[in-house]
Legacy VTK file of the C-alpha trace (Angstrom):
# vtk DataFile Version 3.0
C-alpha trace
ASCII
DATASET POLYDATA
POINTS 99 float
137.312 97.550 65.374
134.598 94.906 65.570
136.442 93.124 68.581
136.704 96.504 70.336
132.779 97.056 69.830
132.263 93.725 71.141
134.287 94.247 74.037
132.808 97.667 74.968
129.242 96.029 74.384
130.351 93.149 76.801
131.623 95.440 79.358
128.286 97.667 79.293
126.305 94.781 79.790
128.322 93.727 82.653
128.135 97.173 84.188
124.111 97.019 83.827
124.333 93.593 85.515
126.194 94.893 88.155
124.213 97.925 88.905
120.968 95.673 89.231
122.867 93.662 91.744
123.801 96.285 93.941
120.529 97.938 93.964
119.059 96.929 97.366
115.715 98.690 96.044
115.432 97.025 92.505
112.734 94.454 93.108
110.488 97.142 95.070
111.095 99.572 92.355
110.119 97.112 89.643
106.914 96.312 91.732
106.172 99.712 92.315
105.119 100.048 88.388
101.945 97.644 89.203
100.556 100.163 91.667
98.588 102.027 89.373
96.329 98.883 88.755
97.324 96.602 91.670
97.495 99.236 94.454
100.360 100.414 96.543
102.748 97.335 97.824
100.326 95.066 95.810
97.340 95.644 97.993
94.288 96.581 95.698
91.467 98.709 96.578
88.906 96.702 94.546
88.540 96.443 90.790
91.909 94.376 90.268
93.258 91.286 92.344
95.661 92.146 95.166
99.152 90.733 94.726
100.579 90.898 98.233
101.100 87.741 100.096
100.242 85.616 96.765
102.755 82.524 96.306
105.601 83.416 94.019
105.052 80.725 91.963
101.342 81.397 91.581
102.197 84.805 90.444
104.680 83.712 88.051
102.539 81.401 86.402
99.995 84.098 85.559
102.340 86.091 84.203
103.674 83.286 82.071
100.301 82.582 80.905
99.768 86.614 80.226
103.031 86.286 78.261
101.876 83.011 76.148
98.518 84.632 75.687
96.866 81.683 77.393
95.189 84.038 79.900
92.957 86.837 78.329
93.993 90.206 79.207
93.098 93.908 78.148
96.809 95.153 79.200
98.814 92.702 81.272
99.804 90.644 77.993
101.736 93.935 76.693
103.054 94.754 79.990
104.573 91.549 81.024
106.667 91.396 77.730
108.469 94.515 78.801
110.332 92.541 81.511
112.883 90.285 81.774
112.553 87.039 83.504
114.858 88.032 86.206
112.812 91.209 86.636
109.723 89.012 86.978
111.667 86.914 89.356
112.400 89.793 91.571
108.784 91.353 91.418
107.011 88.157 92.222
109.464 87.461 94.796
108.673 91.242 96.455
104.912 90.742 96.251
104.934 87.125 97.813
106.876 88.831 100.576
104.346 91.379 101.354
101.783 91.084 104.128
LINES 1 100
99 0 1 2 3 4 5 6 7 8 9 10 11 12 13 14 15 16 17 18 19 20 21 22 23 24 25 26 27 28 29 30 31 32 33 34 35 36 37 38 39 40 41 42 43 44 45 46 47 48 49 50 51 52 53 54 55 56 57 58 59 60 61 62 63 64 65 66 67 68 69 70 71 72 73 74 75 76 77 78 79 80 81 82 83 84 85 86 87 88 89 90 91 92 93 94 95 96 97 98
């Protein structure tokens, strides 16, 4: 019984990973969650910094600093923990590619 449950869990995890790999819009869709504060496509209209065109490494470092608590925040320290490292990589890659 335990083996069947482990096999089923492994299979489901594999399907979820495969679904992410097959979705060509995953990075864009994940990045869209940032639009409320950072503007559509990461182009802020003021108040928050724009993310579009920023170097990926710079964005990843800021996110790591929010996650660790090294960078003070009102909400970002809570938001960033909701994403995996893989998702953050997709998001920052997408924003870096925006003009």
